[in-house]
TORPA-4810 file (N, C-alpha, C, O; in nm, 3 decimals):
<nodes>
NODE_1_-1.434_0.672_-0.264_-1.289_0.549_-0.277_-1.308_0.534_-0.164_-1.358_0.585_-0.065_X
NODE_2_-1.223_0.395_-0.224_-1.200_0.231_-0.071_-1.110_0.368_-0.071_-1.098_0.474_-0.134_X
NODE_3_-1.031_0.268_0.085_-0.876_0.276_0.125_-0.791_0.347_0.030_-0.768_0.466_0.011_X
NODE_4_-0.732_0.194_-0.048_-0.732_0.185_-0.101_-0.706_0.106_-0.275_-0.710_-0.012_-0.241_X
NODE_5_-0.688_0.103_-0.402_-0.744_0.091_-0.502_-0.584_0.110_-0.572_-0.509_0.207_-0.586_X
NODE_6_-0.576_-0.029_-0.607_-0.486_-0.058_-0.702_-0.472_-0.053_-0.907_-0.398_-0.150_-0.922_X
NODE_7_-0.488_-0.023_-0.989_-0.471_-0.047_-1.097_-0.386_-0.041_-1.184_-0.312_0.057_-1.195_X
NODE_8_-0.383_-0.143_-1.261_-0.305_-0.216_-1.307_-0.329_-0.181_-1.504_-0.425_-0.218_-1.570_X
NODE_9_-0.237_-0.120_-1.543_-0.269_-0.069_-1.725_-0.171_-0.119_-1.791_-0.053_-0.090_-1.770_X
NODE_10_-0.233_-0.242_-1.920_-0.139_-0.274_-1.974_-0.194_-0.200_-2.189_-0.286_-0.148_-2.251_X
NODE_11_-0.073_-0.245_-2.204_-0.060_-0.231_-2.357_0.001_-0.165_-2.442_0.033_-0.055_-2.394_X
NODE_12_0.037_-0.180_-2.558_0.212_-0.113_-2.579_0.258_-0.056_-2.656_0.179_0.001_-2.730_X
NODE_13_0.450_-0.031_-2.693_0.444_0.089_-2.611_0.442_0.145_-2.755_0.449_0.085_-2.862_X
NODE_14_0.427_0.314_-2.721_0.425_0.384_-2.762_0.225_0.487_-2.795_0.182_0.572_-2.873_X
NODE_15_0.167_0.395_-2.670_0.090_0.438_-2.616_0.063_0.503_-2.505_-0.056_0.526_-2.481_X
NODE_16_0.159_0.546_-2.418_0.183_0.641_-2.357_0.131_0.620_-2.240_0.111_0.710_-2.158_X
NODE_17_0.092_0.439_-2.214_0.083_0.402_-2.069_0.164_0.405_-1.973_0.080_0.390_-1.884_X
NODE_18_0.305_0.415_-1.893_0.365_0.471_-1.846_0.364_0.627_-1.778_0.402_0.671_-1.670_X
NODE_19_0.283_0.705_-1.930_0.309_0.846_-1.889_0.188_0.897_-1.894_0.183_1.020_-1.895_X
NODE_20_0.011_0.791_-1.901_-0.065_0.830_-1.769_-0.099_0.760_-1.644_-0.205_0.771_-1.583_X
NODE_21_0.027_0.666_-1.603_-0.013_0.670_-1.522_0.036_0.782_-1.458_-0.029_0.849_-1.378_X
NODE_22_0.158_0.805_-1.495_0.254_0.947_-1.409_0.126_1.043_-1.397_0.081_1.065_-1.285_X
NODE_23_0.092_1.075_-1.460_-0.042_1.164_-1.450_-0.169_1.152_-1.371_-0.223_1.247_-1.315_X
NODE_24_-0.225_0.994_-1.372_-0.315_0.982_-1.240_-0.275_1.035_-1.095_-0.334_1.109_-1.016_X
NODE_25_-0.097_0.937_-1.089_-0.068_0.986_-1.026_-0.026_1.096_-0.969_0.027_1.087_-0.858_X
NODE_26_-0.039_1.212_-1.026_-0.022_1.297_-0.955_-0.132_1.371_-0.958_-0.145_1.446_-0.862_X
NODE_27_-0.279_1.375_-1.097_-0.330_1.396_-1.057_-0.423_1.283_-0.884_-0.527_1.337_-0.845_X
NODE_28_-0.401_1.213_-0.841_-0.426_1.111_-0.682_-0.309_1.245_-0.577_-0.367_1.263_-0.470_X
NODE_29_-0.182_1.326_-0.581_-0.116_1.372_-0.484_-0.197_1.461_-0.479_-0.232_1.499_-0.367_X
NODE_30_-0.285_1.556_-0.667_-0.327_1.700_-0.645_-0.452_1.674_-0.560_-0.509_1.771_-0.510_X
NODE_31_-0.495_1.555_-0.542_-0.680_1.503_-0.391_-0.610_1.499_-0.295_-0.690_1.483_-0.204_X
NODE_32_-0.491_1.504_-0.243_-0.498_1.533_-0.154_-0.490_1.305_-0.103_-0.568_1.250_-0.026_X
NODE_33_-0.438_1.274_-0.138_-0.405_1.103_-0.126_-0.256_1.132_-0.146_-0.187_1.233_-0.133_X
NODE_34_-0.229_0.979_-0.190_-0.080_0.926_-0.114_-0.084_0.830_-0.298_-0.179_0.757_-0.325_X
NODE_35_0.017_0.849_-0.385_0.024_0.771_-0.480_0.147_0.686_-0.532_0.256_0.732_-0.564_X
NODE_36_0.119_0.592_-0.534_0.320_0.473_-0.612_0.255_0.430_-0.755_0.144_0.376_-0.768_X
NODE_37_0.346_0.464_-0.863_0.343_0.416_-0.935_0.429_0.353_-1.031_0.426_0.446_-1.111_X
NODE_38_0.537_0.228_-1.111_0.548_0.168_-1.149_0.565_0.130_-1.251_0.556_0.008_-1.265_X
NODE_39_0.595_0.209_-1.362_0.625_0.079_-1.526_0.704_0.006_-1.538_0.818_0.030_-1.500_X
NODE_40_0.670_-0.108_-1.595_0.756_-0.171_-1.626_0.661_-0.230_-1.754_0.543_-0.258_-1.773_X
NODE_41_0.818_-0.230_-1.846_0.812_-0.264_-2.005_0.936_-0.342_-2.078_1.045_-0.298_-2.042_X
NODE_42_0.940_-0.403_-2.131_1.039_-0.503_-2.199_1.164_-0.407_-2.311_1.221_-0.301_-2.285_X
NODE_43_1.171_-0.461_-2.389_1.260_-0.392_-2.499_1.180_-0.269_-2.532_1.075_-0.295_-2.592_X
NODE_44_1.203_-0.141_-2.508_1.201_-0.007_-2.567_1.193_0.033_-2.736_1.262_0.102_-2.812_X
NODE_45_1.054_-0.062_-2.753_1.015_-0.036_-2.925_0.866_0.005_-2.924_0.838_0.060_-2.818_X
NODE_46_0.768_-0.005_-3.004_0.661_0.055_-2.965_0.619_-0.046_-3.079_0.668_-0.088_-3.184_X
NODE_47_0.497_-0.066_-3.005_0.395_-0.244_-3.031_0.462_-0.380_-2.893_0.423_-0.491_-2.854_X
NODE_48_0.580_-0.286_-2.861_0.598_-0.431_-2.779_0.507_-0.424_-2.571_0.521_-0.332_-2.491_X
NODE_49_0.486_-0.457_-2.566_0.367_-0.468_-2.423_0.409_-0.461_-2.339_0.474_-0.549_-2.282_X
NODE_50_0.381_-0.329_-2.292_0.416_-0.234_-2.112_0.284_-0.224_-2.092_0.185_-0.223_-2.165_X
NODE_51_0.308_-0.215_-1.947_0.267_-0.211_-1.862_0.268_-0.083_-1.721_0.207_0.015_-1.764_X
NODE_52_0.292_-0.069_-1.645_0.195_0.044_-1.585_0.113_0.003_-1.400_0.005_-0.055_-1.399_X
NODE_53_0.158_0.029_-1.309_0.118_-0.017_-1.208_0.099_0.081_-1.129_0.199_0.153_-1.132_X
NODE_54_-0.045_0.154_-1.000_-0.012_0.240_-0.954_-0.118_0.202_-0.867_-0.207_0.118_-0.877_X
NODE_55_-0.081_0.301_-0.760_-0.172_0.242_-0.589_-0.195_0.441_-0.568_-0.119_0.538_-0.568_X
NODE_56_-0.333_0.421_-0.556_-0.367_0.512_-0.499_-0.499_0.536_-0.299_-0.621_0.523_-0.291_X
NODE_57_-0.397_0.573_-0.181_-0.453_0.534_-0.147_-0.446_0.690_-0.021_-0.370_0.786_-0.035_X
NODE_58_-0.540_0.672_0.084_-0.561_0.804_0.156_-0.457_0.748_0.309_-0.443_0.826_0.403_X
NODE_59_-0.411_0.643_0.311_-0.202_0.619_0.362_-0.114_0.544_0.342_-0.096_0.437_0.283_X
NODE_60_-0.057_0.618_0.402_0.069_0.506_0.330_0.105_0.347_0.236_0.068_0.230_0.248_X
NODE_61_0.138_0.372_0.203_0.134_0.330_0.154_0.281_0.256_0.116_0.371_0.324_0.068_X
NODE_62_0.298_0.104_0.143_0.382_-0.002_0.168_0.410_-0.078_0.031_0.528_-0.097_-0.001_X
NODE_63_0.327_-0.115_-0.036_0.340_-0.175_-0.119_0.440_-0.102_-0.264_0.447_0.021_-0.277_X
NODE_64_0.517_-0.211_-0.377_0.590_-0.172_-0.462_0.587_-0.215_-0.529_0.531_-0.314_-0.483_X
NODE_65_0.606_-0.243_-0.664_0.600_-0.313_-0.756_0.438_-0.352_-0.907_0.332_-0.303_-0.946_X
NODE_66_0.504_-0.435_-0.926_0.365_-0.498_-0.970_0.265_-0.506_-0.942_0.253_-0.625_-0.916_X
NODE_67_0.116_-0.432_-0.919_-0.009_-0.503_-0.868_-0.024_-0.671_-0.923_0.000_-0.668_-1.044_X
NODE_68_-0.044_-0.764_-0.894_-0.087_-0.891_-0.821_-0.261_-0.916_-0.918_-0.313_-0.971_-1.015_X
NODE_69_-0.290_-0.819_-0.790_-0.483_-0.838_-0.745_-0.513_-0.659_-0.704_-0.493_-0.594_-0.601_X
NODE_70_-0.586_-0.616_-0.880_-0.574_-0.519_-0.890_-0.690_-0.471_-0.876_-0.774_-0.561_-0.873_X
NODE_71_-0.735_-0.358_-0.864_-0.903_-0.320_-0.821_-0.969_-0.287_-0.990_-1.077_-0.311_-1.044_X
NODE_72_-0.868_-0.235_-1.025_-0.900_-0.143_-1.230_-0.789_-0.207_-1.320_-0.667_-0.198_-1.311_X
NODE_73_-0.865_-0.273_-1.407_-0.755_-0.275_-1.510_-0.778_-0.216_-1.596_-0.892_-0.235_-1.638_X
NODE_74_-0.702_-0.124_-1.666_-0.726_-0.063_-1.810_-0.698_-0.194_-1.910_-0.684_-0.314_-1.885_X
NODE_75_-0.695_-0.126_-2.022_-0.633_-0.192_-2.144_-0.606_-0.146_-2.227_-0.700_-0.219_-2.256_X
NODE_76_-0.565_-0.084_-2.325_-0.515_-0.001_-2.401_-0.511_0.023_-2.519_-0.507_0.131_-2.579_X
NODE_77_-0.512_-0.158_-2.580_-0.547_-0.204_-2.673_-0.527_-0.313_-2.727_-0.431_-0.384_-2.695_X
NODE_78_-0.626_-0.350_-2.833_-0.730_-0.466_-2.835_-0.615_-0.646_-2.854_-0.616_-0.765_-2.820_X
NODE_79_-0.548_-0.563_-2.916_-0.427_-0.690_-2.911_-0.400_-0.729_-2.766_-0.415_-0.847_-2.734_X
NODE_80_-0.357_-0.630_-2.668_-0.330_-0.717_-2.503_-0.452_-0.819_-2.529_-0.409_-0.933_-2.516_X
NODE_81_-0.543_-0.819_-2.549_-0.663_-0.925_-2.539_-0.671_-0.968_-2.638_-0.635_-1.085_-2.620_X
NODE_82_-0.697_-0.955_-2.747_-0.663_-1.086_-2.874_-0.544_-1.153_-2.955_-0.547_-1.251_-3.030_X
NODE_83_-0.416_-1.056_-2.910_-0.278_-1.137_-2.951_-0.233_-1.170_-2.807_-0.111_-1.152_-2.808_X
NODE_84_-0.273_-1.209_-2.681_-0.211_-1.213_-2.576_-0.101_-1.115_-2.600_0.004_-1.160_-2.553_X
NODE_85_-0.087_-1.004_-2.653_0.088_-0.890_-2.600_0.053_-0.840_-2.489_-0.022_-0.743_-2.475_X
NODE_86_0.113_-0.914_-2.389_0.086_-0.910_-2.235_0.167_-0.968_-2.150_0.241_-1.063_-2.177_X
NODE_87_0.156_-0.900_-2.019_0.262_-0.991_-1.951_0.186_-0.998_-1.787_0.229_-1.023_-1.674_X
NODE_88_0.071_-0.965_-1.836_-0.044_-1.053_-1.711_-0.075_-1.181_-1.834_-0.052_-1.154_-1.952_X
NODE_89_-0.114_-1.285_-1.804_-0.264_-1.347_-1.847_-0.300_-1.473_-1.734_-0.232_-1.528_-1.647_X
NODE_90_-0.445_-1.490_-1.783_-0.514_-1.375_-1.905_-0.520_-1.219_-1.816_-0.499_-1.202_-1.696_X
NODE_91_-0.559_-1.104_-1.934_-0.561_-0.956_-1.869_-0.623_-0.923_-1.829_-0.669_-0.810_-1.845_X
NODE_92_-0.675_-1.044_-1.722_-0.794_-0.988_-1.635_-0.696_-1.065_-1.502_-0.700_-0.980_-1.414_X
NODE_93_-0.641_-1.143_-1.467_-0.568_-1.208_-1.362_-0.557_-1.118_-1.274_-0.523_-0.999_-1.277_X
NODE_94_-0.595_-1.197_-1.185_-0.529_-1.106_-1.059_-0.660_-0.987_-0.984_-0.624_-0.897_-0.908_X
NODE_95_-0.831_-1.012_-1.027_-0.898_-0.907_-1.078_-0.998_-0.912_-0.962_-1.063_-1.017_-0.955_X
NODE_96_-1.026_-0.804_-0.854_-1.066_-0.854_-0.734_-1.233_-0.884_-0.739_-1.303_-0.887_-0.840_X
NODE_97_-1.273_-0.903_-0.608_-1.442_-0.869_-0.723_-1.534_-0.774_-0.658_-1.561_-0.739_-0.543_X
NODE_98_-1.587_-0.735_-0.825_-1.648_-0.623_-0.842_-1.513_-0.511_-0.906_-1.524_-0.392_-0.936_X
NODE_99_-1.410_-0.583_-0.910_-1.342_-0.544_-1.021_-1.367_-0.459_-1.101_-1.489_-0.440_-1.095_X
NODE_100_-1.308_-0.374_-1.198_-1.360_-0.243_-1.364_-1.302_-0.278_-1.363_-1.217_-0.310_-1.279_X
NODE_101_-1.331_-0.299_-1.529_-1.179_-0.315_-1.669_-1.238_-0.250_-1.751_-1.350_-0.278_-1.795_X
NODE_102_-1.168_-0.149_-1.785_-1.140_-0.018_-1.947_-1.114_-0.083_-2.053_-1.011_-0.143_-2.023_X
NODE_103_-1.136_-0.107_-2.141_-1.093_-0.159_-2.222_-1.100_-0.055_-2.387_-1.205_-0.031_-2.446_X
NODE_104_-0.942_-0.004_-2.436_-1.023_0.077_-2.560_-0.996_-0.005_-2.693_-0.887_-0.039_-2.740_X
NODE_105_-1.131_-0.029_-2.742_-1.189_-0.076_-2.832_-1.278_-0.019_-2.863_-1.343_0.045_-2.781_X
NODE_106_-1.337_-0.031_-3.094_-1.415_0.034_-3.101_-1.646_-0.040_-3.049_-1.755_0.012_-3.023_X
NODE_107_-1.578_-0.204_-3.069_-1.619_-0.308_-2.975_-1.642_-0.358_-2.972_-1.615_-0.437_-3.062_X
NODE_108_-1.753_-0.411_-2.838_-1.698_-0.591_-2.721_-1.631_-0.626_-2.843_-1.637_-0.599_-2.962_X
NODE_109_-1.536_-0.728_-2.734_-1.403_-0.829_-2.810_-1.488_-0.941_-2.765_-1.576_-0.933_-2.679_X
NODE_110_-1.443_-1.075_-2.851_-1.464_-1.183_-2.873_-1.449_-1.242_-2.742_-1.355_-1.314_-2.775_X
NODE_111_-1.476_-1.286_-2.545_-1.387_-1.367_-2.495_-1.467_-1.500_-2.524_-1.571_-1.498_-2.591_X
NODE_112_-1.415_-1.610_-2.471_-1.459_-1.715_-2.463_-1.520_-1.743_-2.350_-1.525_-1.683_-2.243_X
NODE_113_-1.575_-1.858_-2.394_-1.737_-1.909_-2.235_-1.632_-1.876_-2.117_-1.644_-1.782_-2.038_X
NODE_114_-1.536_-1.961_-2.121_-1.461_-1.946_-1.975_-1.417_-1.766_-1.945_-1.472_-1.704_-1.854_X
NODE_115_-1.385_-1.746_-1.973_-1.310_-1.586_-1.945_-1.460_-1.496_-1.900_-1.469_-1.398_-1.826_X
NODE_116_-1.598_-1.591_-1.995_-1.684_-1.500_-1.927_-1.721_-1.528_-1.820_-1.711_-1.444_-1.731_X
NODE_117_-1.785_-1.674_-1.789_-1.784_-1.727_-1.589_-1.680_-1.654_-1.614_-1.708_-1.572_-1.702_X
NODE_118_-1.498_-1.637_-1.553_-1.496_-1.583_-1.486_-1.453_-1.467_-1.440_-1.365_-1.453_-1.355_X
NODE_119_-1.532_-1.359_-1.508_-1.525_-1.226_-1.481_-1.692_-1.220_-1.445_-1.737_-1.108_-1.424_X
NODE_120_-1.783_-1.332_-1.438_-1.880_-1.296_-1.402_-1.898_-1.360_-1.301_-1.998_-1.314_-1.247_X
NODE_121_-1.836_-1.480_-1.216_-1.802_-1.538_-1.067_-1.780_-1.449_-1.026_-1.848_-1.433_-0.925_X
NODE_122_-1.639_-1.272_-1.074_-1.575_-1.182_-0.961_-1.723_-1.108_-0.960_-1.762_-1.039_-0.867_X
NODE_123_-1.798_-1.135_-1.079_-1.942_-1.007_-1.054_-1.825_-0.875_-1.112_-1.852_-0.772_-1.050_X
NODE_124_-1.705_-0.854_-1.213_-1.668_-0.757_-1.251_-1.754_-0.667_-1.343_-1.837_-0.710_-1.423_X
NODE_125_-1.720_-0.525_-1.321_-1.763_-0.478_-1.440_-1.682_-0.411_-1.555_-1.576_-0.348_-1.553_X
NODE_126_-1.777_-0.451_-1.670_-1.661_-0.393_-1.807_-1.685_-0.355_-1.917_-1.736_-0.417_-2.010_X
NODE_127_-1.626_-0.182_-1.907_-1.677_-0.171_-2.029_-1.529_-0.129_-2.098_-1.411_-0.138_-2.063_X
NODE_128_-1.643_-0.048_-2.285_-1.541_-0.019_-2.358_-1.553_0.117_-2.390_-1.661_0.176_-2.385_X
NODE_129_-1.397_0.196_-2.438_-1.448_0.293_-2.553_-1.314_0.253_-2.663_-1.227_0.166_-2.665_X
NODE_130_-1.363_0.400_-2.773_-1.285_0.396_-2.853_-1.224_0.471_-2.849_-1.245_0.572_-2.917_X
NODE_131_-1.105_0.458_-2.756_-1.019_0.613_-2.727_-0.938_0.642_-2.807_-0.892_0.754_-2.785_X
NODE_132_-0.862_0.554_-2.958_-0.762_0.566_-3.014_-0.861_0.669_-3.152_-0.793_0.713_-3.245_X
NODE_133_-0.993_0.693_-3.153_-1.069_0.702_-3.271_-1.088_0.846_-3.196_-1.074_0.949_-3.261_X
NODE_134_-1.108_0.848_-3.108_-1.146_1.011_-3.014_-1.033_1.034_-2.990_-1.006_1.111_-3.082_X
NODE_135_-0.940_1.022_-2.930_-0.799_1.100_-2.969_-0.784_1.143_-3.101_-0.742_1.258_-3.116_X
NODE_136_-0.807_1.080_-3.194_-0.787_1.133_-3.378_-0.891_1.232_-3.393_-0.859_1.333_-3.455_X
NODE_137_-1.000_1.226_-3.352_-1.115_1.266_-3.376_-1.094_1.359_-3.292_-1.087_1.456_-3.367_X
NODE_138_-1.076_1.406_-3.166_-1.077_1.541_-3.061_-0.958_1.613_-3.089_-0.958_1.736_-3.095_X
NODE_139_-0.833_1.531_-3.109_-0.701_1.572_-3.072_-0.590_1.609_-3.164_-0.481_1.662_-3.141_X
NODE_140_-0.654_1.560_-3.294_-0.555_1.535_-3.384_-0.442_1.373_-3.422_-0.404_1.333_-3.532_X
NODE_141_-0.420_1.323_-3.306_-0.297_1.209_-3.235_-0.374_1.099_-3.181_-0.460_1.086_-3.094_X
NODE_142_-0.322_1.037_-3.250_-0.352_0.830_-3.182_-0.257_0.915_-3.006_-0.303_0.936_-2.894_X
NODE_143_-0.175_0.929_-3.040_-0.078_0.945_-2.909_-0.197_1.021_-2.724_-0.173_1.006_-2.604_X
NODE_144_-0.336_1.108_-2.813_-0.371_1.108_-2.679_-0.456_1.021_-2.597_-0.507_1.037_-2.486_X
NODE_145_-0.459_0.908_-2.695_-0.564_0.787_-2.672_-0.532_0.790_-2.505_-0.617_0.854_-2.443_X
NODE_146_-0.447_0.744_-2.439_-0.399_0.768_-2.309_-0.551_0.897_-2.220_-0.657_0.871_-2.165_X
NODE_147_-0.482_1.028_-2.250_-0.575_1.074_-2.175_-0.739_1.057_-2.211_-0.825_1.030_-2.127_X
NODE_148_-0.764_1.077_-2.358_-0.902_0.958_-2.310_-0.957_0.817_-2.228_-1.076_0.792_-2.206_X
NODE_149_-0.888_0.766_-2.205_-0.822_0.642_-2.126_-0.854_0.697_-1.991_-0.905_0.624_-1.906_X
NODE_150_-0.825_0.835_-1.967_-0.815_0.862_-1.826_-0.937_0.931_-1.838_-0.979_0.929_-1.722_X
NODE_151_-1.029_0.997_-1.914_-1.104_1.028_-1.916_-1.246_0.915_-1.883_-1.363_0.936_-1.849_X
NODE_152_-1.183_0.817_-1.906_-1.263_0.724_-1.877_-1.310_0.683_-1.731_-1.427_0.659_-1.701_X
NODE_153_-1.171_0.676_-1.620_-1.177_0.616_-1.536_-1.255_0.685_-1.473_-1.365_0.639_-1.440_X
NODE_154_-1.203_0.854_-1.432_-1.325_0.883_-1.385_-1.410_0.923_-1.444_-1.411_1.046_-1.455_X
NODE_155_-1.497_0.864_-1.496_-1.609_0.820_-1.564_-1.693_0.764_-1.447_-1.806_0.790_-1.404_X
NODE_156_-1.544_0.626_-1.392_-1.656_0.506_-1.381_-1.595_0.585_-1.234_-1.689_0.601_-1.156_X
NODE_157_-1.487_0.627_-1.189_-1.493_0.588_-1.047_-1.485_0.741_-1.008_-1.486_0.838_-1.084_X
NODE_158_-1.472_0.737_-0.806_-1.443_0.833_-0.796_-1.286_0.843_-0.745_-1.270_0.865_-0.625_X
NODE_159_-1.145_0.825_-0.843_-1.044_0.809_-0.724_-0.962_1.016_-0.698_-0.912_1.081_-0.605_X
NODE_160_-1.002_1.043_-0.875_-1.020_1.127_-0.886_-1.064_1.185_-0.919_-1.164_1.151_-0.982_X
NODE_161_-1.024_1.360_-0.903_-1.172_1.505_-0.939_-1.124_1.524_-1.103_-1.006_1.492_-1.117_X
NODE_162_-1.162_1.550_-1.175_-1.171_1.620_-1.293_-1.010_1.688_-1.307_-0.905_1.659_-1.365_X
NODE_163_-1.085_1.846_-1.171_-1.017_1.935_-1.146_-0.851_1.873_-1.134_-0.754_1.902_-1.203_X
NODE_164_-0.857_1.804_-1.051_-0.705_1.778_-0.997_-0.675_1.716_-1.185_-0.582_1.768_-1.246_X
NODE_165_-0.769_1.597_-1.260_-0.631_1.511_-1.318_-0.580_1.701_-1.477_-0.498_1.702_-1.569_X
NODE_166_-0.671_1.803_-1.434_-0.672_1.916_-1.547_-0.476_1.922_-1.499_-0.373_1.880_-1.550_X
NODE_167_-0.503_1.979_-1.409_-0.408_2.025_-1.293_-0.250_1.943_-1.349_-0.142_1.993_-1.379_X
NODE_168_-0.288_1.826_-1.347_-0.180_1.651_-1.406_-0.138_1.745_-1.464_-0.050_1.828_-1.441_X
NODE_169_-0.255_1.711_-1.597_-0.182_1.750_-1.762_-0.060_1.880_-1.795_0.046_1.890_-1.857_X
NODE_170_-0.171_1.987_-1.693_-0.087_2.133_-1.688_0.032_2.072_-1.731_0.085_2.058_-1.841_X
NODE_171_0.075_2.023_-1.558_0.159_2.027_-1.492_0.294_1.924_-1.570_0.410_1.958_-1.551_X
NODE_172_0.269_1.822_-1.641_0.298_1.726_-1.651_0.352_1.770_-1.817_0.454_1.714_-1.857_X
NODE_173_0.267_1.891_-1.929_0.358_1.879_-2.017_0.391_2.041_-2.002_0.484_2.083_-2.070_X
NODE_174_0.339_2.108_-1.939_0.354_2.258_-1.952_0.470_2.285_-1.833_0.497_2.403_-1.811_X
NODE_175_0.545_2.175_-1.751_0.566_2.255_-1.597_0.767_2.251_-1.664_0.853_2.183_-1.721_X
NODE_176_0.741_2.364_-1.608_0.978_2.343_-1.665_1.070_2.245_-1.571_1.188_2.275_-1.555_X
NODE_177_1.029_2.153_-1.523_1.076_2.036_-1.479_1.026_1.897_-1.637_0.920_1.909_-1.699_X
NODE_178_1.115_1.799_-1.662_1.095_1.710_-1.740_1.087_1.600_-1.652_1.123_1.611_-1.535_X
NODE_179_1.042_1.492_-1.701_1.017_1.421_-1.565_1.010_1.316_-1.777_0.955_1.328_-1.887_X
NODE_180_1.085_1.249_-1.719_1.174_1.093_-1.796_1.157_0.939_-1.746_1.219_0.902_-1.646_X
NODE_181_1.087_0.866_-1.804_1.039_0.746_-1.786_1.152_0.673_-1.812_1.229_0.622_-1.731_X
NODE_182_1.159_0.674_-1.966_1.262_0.655_-2.051_1.301_0.760_-2.192_1.265_0.871_-2.232_X
NODE_183_1.385_0.662_-2.233_1.392_0.748_-2.355_1.258_0.820_-2.478_1.241_0.931_-2.529_X
NODE_184_1.188_0.689_-2.484_1.056_0.738_-2.520_0.985_0.724_-2.459_0.876_0.750_-2.509_X
NODE_185_0.979_0.685_-2.337_0.856_0.806_-2.352_0.934_0.962_-2.390_0.887_1.048_-2.465_X
NODE_186_1.057_0.970_-2.319_1.022_1.226_-2.307_1.032_1.144_-2.483_0.932_1.176_-2.548_X
NODE_187_1.098_1.081_-2.537_1.114_1.135_-2.683_0.912_1.154_-2.727_0.873_1.263_-2.769_X
NODE_188_0.836_1.065_-2.712_0.689_1.101_-2.696_0.618_1.233_-2.688_0.541_1.294_-2.762_X
NODE_189_0.660_1.248_-2.600_0.591_1.407_-2.512_0.617_1.468_-2.587_0.521_1.528_-2.634_X
NODE_190_0.795_1.506_-2.671_0.806_1.602_-2.776_0.712_1.575_-2.867_0.646_1.677_-2.883_X
NODE_191_0.673_1.488_-2.935_0.592_1.428_-3.003_0.493_1.508_-3.072_0.487_1.575_-3.175_X
NODE_192_0.392_1.464_-2.944_0.280_1.524_-2.866_0.255_1.692_-2.886_0.184_1.768_-2.952_X
NODE_193_0.366_1.696_-2.780_0.352_1.910_-2.807_0.407_1.962_-2.934_0.404_2.084_-2.950_X
NODE_194_0.467_1.870_-3.049_0.524_1.972_-3.174_0.409_1.979_-3.184_0.380_2.029_-3.075_X
NODE_195_0.321_1.966_-3.235_0.145_1.885_-3.262_0.078_2.052_-3.194_-0.009_2.094_-3.271_X
NODE_196_0.093_2.115_-3.114_0.061_2.182_-3.099_0.155_2.359_-3.049_0.270_2.347_-3.008_X
NODE_197_0.082_2.535_-3.060_0.184_2.552_-3.099_0.203_2.622_-2.974_0.287_2.711_-2.964_X
NODE_198_0.123_2.583_-2.869_0.090_2.638_-2.723_0.035_2.536_-2.694_-0.015_2.440_-2.751_X
NODE_199_0.066_2.599_-2.522_0.042_2.512_-2.410_-0.096_2.453_-2.434_-0.145_2.342_-2.455_X
NODE_200_-0.154_2.639_-2.413_-0.395_2.664_-2.443_-0.440_2.524_-2.511_-0.519_2.434_-2.482_X
NODE_201_-0.360_2.551_-2.606_-0.489_2.507_-2.762_-0.372_2.301_-2.723_-0.361_2.227_-2.821_X
NODE_202_-0.341_2.277_-2.653_-0.274_2.168_-2.598_-0.377_2.123_-2.492_-0.440_2.029_-2.540_X
NODE_203_-0.415_2.150_-2.380_-0.432_2.142_-2.266_-0.600_2.221_-2.285_-0.681_2.219_-2.193_X
NODE_204_-0.629_2.289_-2.422_-0.856_2.259_-2.384_-0.813_2.086_-2.493_-0.817_1.979_-2.433_X
NODE_205_-0.784_2.090_-2.621_-0.764_1.956_-2.709_-0.802_1.851_-2.548_-0.909_1.794_-2.531_X
NODE_206_-0.716_1.849_-2.476_-0.779_1.667_-2.373_-0.801_1.716_-2.290_-0.773_1.664_-2.182_X
NODE_207_-0.882_1.881_-2.299_-1.012_1.916_-2.191_-1.107_1.849_-2.280_-1.151_1.742_-2.238_X
NODE_208_-1.128_1.870_-2.340_-1.261_1.821_-2.456_-1.251_1.636_-2.500_-1.342_1.555_-2.521_X
NODE_209_-1.117_1.620_-2.500_-1.108_1.444_-2.492_-1.161_1.415_-2.324_-1.260_1.349_-2.295_X
NODE_210_-1.110_1.452_-2.268_-1.174_1.446_-2.088_-1.290_1.419_-2.086_-1.334_1.305_-2.068_X
NODE_211_-1.367_1.536_-2.107_-1.513_1.522_-2.153_-1.634_1.471_-2.229_-1.748_1.456_-2.187_X
NODE_212_-1.564_1.436_-2.399_-1.654_1.378_-2.476_-1.573_1.213_-2.437_-1.632_1.120_-2.492_X
NODE_213_-1.463_1.173_-2.360_-1.443_0.980_-2.365_-1.568_0.961_-2.188_-1.631_0.867_-2.141_X
NODE_214_-1.549_1.106_-2.148_-1.665_1.064_-1.935_-1.778_1.006_-2.060_-1.814_0.889_-2.046_X
NODE_215_-1.834_1.087_-2.182_-1.957_1.051_-2.189_-1.980_0.935_-2.284_-2.089_0.879_-2.283_X
NODE_216_-1.874_0.894_-2.374_-1.845_0.803_-2.423_-1.859_0.626_-2.423_-1.896_0.543_-2.506_X
NODE_217_-1.793_0.617_-2.237_-1.799_0.491_-2.174_-1.932_0.417_-2.207_-2.050_0.451_-2.217_X
NODE_218_-1.870_0.316_-2.216_-1.993_0.253_-2.233_-1.989_0.125_-2.142_-1.905_0.042_-2.176_X
NODE_219_-2.077_0.092_-2.018_-2.072_-0.078_-1.978_-2.135_-0.184_-2.032_-2.251_-0.191_-2.072_X
NODE_220_-2.034_-0.281_-2.029_-2.100_-0.407_-2.163_-2.089_-0.549_-2.030_-2.005_-0.588_-1.948_X
NODE_221_-2.282_-0.606_-2.092_-2.268_-0.685_-1.980_-2.149_-0.828_-2.039_-2.117_-0.861_-2.153_X
NODE_222_-2.121_-0.870_-1.940_-2.069_-0.972_-1.909_-2.175_-1.122_-1.961_-2.136_-1.237_-1.937_X
</nodes>
């Protein structure tokens, strides 16, 4: 991993963007790194734009707030791109050279000629994964799409290990302390937990989802 890695996650309310950021940040700490996590959302409602920013480093992190120049961009819903449901436009604004973009979509999205040219000039690497479909097939709920996205992330980067990610998941959904980023996020956690009778069952589903996501992500030539 490079000295510092900045990640911007863009999605819609209800997709667990905030939750994914905190799980990733926790996994980074468990990997012996430092991390800061900053969520950003406007109206707390389903399908409203939502973003989270994660900074991971082996050194002290002084930056806070929005990630303006990400090394990695994660798009949790096609509408972030196709309908402009994002606080950051274009969706790859600020992406660093040789940056990575991971998009949750069943097939490559139609980017215009200007967007393709800009991404090519950055030597960006573009990946697609049908995270929502996998979440429904394996975990039985689209609320696990964020876990599939994290599985895709560790497949194409060396940011954190799968073991650290699994430990962070267990801490998030099985710990005695309840993290609350917002009322909506807490409610989503409870809904997700209610779909499984035991924590072990929840973890088994999530681990299987991560494994499938790692093997399902595909790079798309720009």
